[in-house]
Steps between C-alpha positions, in 0.01 A plus 500: 500500500641345814867432563660163475538494878128575553399219263735258667357591840142450376590159355671406825197610702271287291729200532547553874128526572435172312744322733325596827350189658166475677662490842625858447213615282225413745637345824287251691397579856540240780190443710530284817332164453433551133683462173663819371267695276493821307342810650426823312843625588792610288843566641673783319840460672512123438420553133744788462794309646439209263450739206831666591677163505352397166588837347860458615512157337339620175714813472818309577432269209430792267821681599704236322370605158383856556793677658281602796771474766474865624125464572365355822160424659470651850218432745345767723770757425443795735534822293517727805793740464526460124649822355215527243250513788687760704270763648194277476325275750462234234693185597361199312608139571377307194466121504749465213726715293710387203786739441870569458604586860677834539386629161216737426269563205248281321771303318613370842166497688305234315199403715329573831235248617230501768331165579145472631277201575172458318315571824682830534357584159153511661619814687536757224633761739798269568551457127475872436767566760731235343443642153576853617818381675610302196434788265684746723796263546519437126501870417732623776755225459451455125409131467413359159218291647270517802303179556201443728514121535189319630499128580222257589172370359251551784318774307432393143304816423721698258323820604786598732741469211277702270499762775880481529545545125263798504683654796841453345382639168376812686841537664652538150819317590591253225770347719245372753368147437276235665612141544270220615630159610171318518589134519781285633751365246391748235680821402375836617306698238523869411152651491602832353807599307750257352262412215807423290566206737176339394310574820152653511 
């Protein structure tokens, strides 16, 4: 079972992803003398900043009825110097964390998220590194959830996601999950875990 805060964050993430417009999801590229057109490019930072904004909006609305006031979404929080990492060279800077600032333990550290573009998913070494970092961050800082969040639709072959599920299963960390935001104006889907939310 997941905590109320984790479920609220997941619902907010789904709602936020569904509100991201095409201009942020897949920006057009200006070409001199021609109309703007789409290239096979995805802009992780552009997407992340808009996702952060939409998460803030969604979570703010949920705070009214959920009593979530102590919990906040932080972007690119540098964990260098964290007491729990003392004596290690490990200093992650995840794309998002959802937590109760200044408090430790899984009841306060709800979610850590790493965002990757669909084209980055073609490089499995990059994904392996992200998964290892997520898993290590989740364990050392005791987060309830660690999410590898992939966006984009350039590669419709689900093979990479089958590989991700297999890799995560082998890691034996039931707090690690895959999220895929495939299409604009639709909510992100959970490809493993969270079956009780109706995702497959």
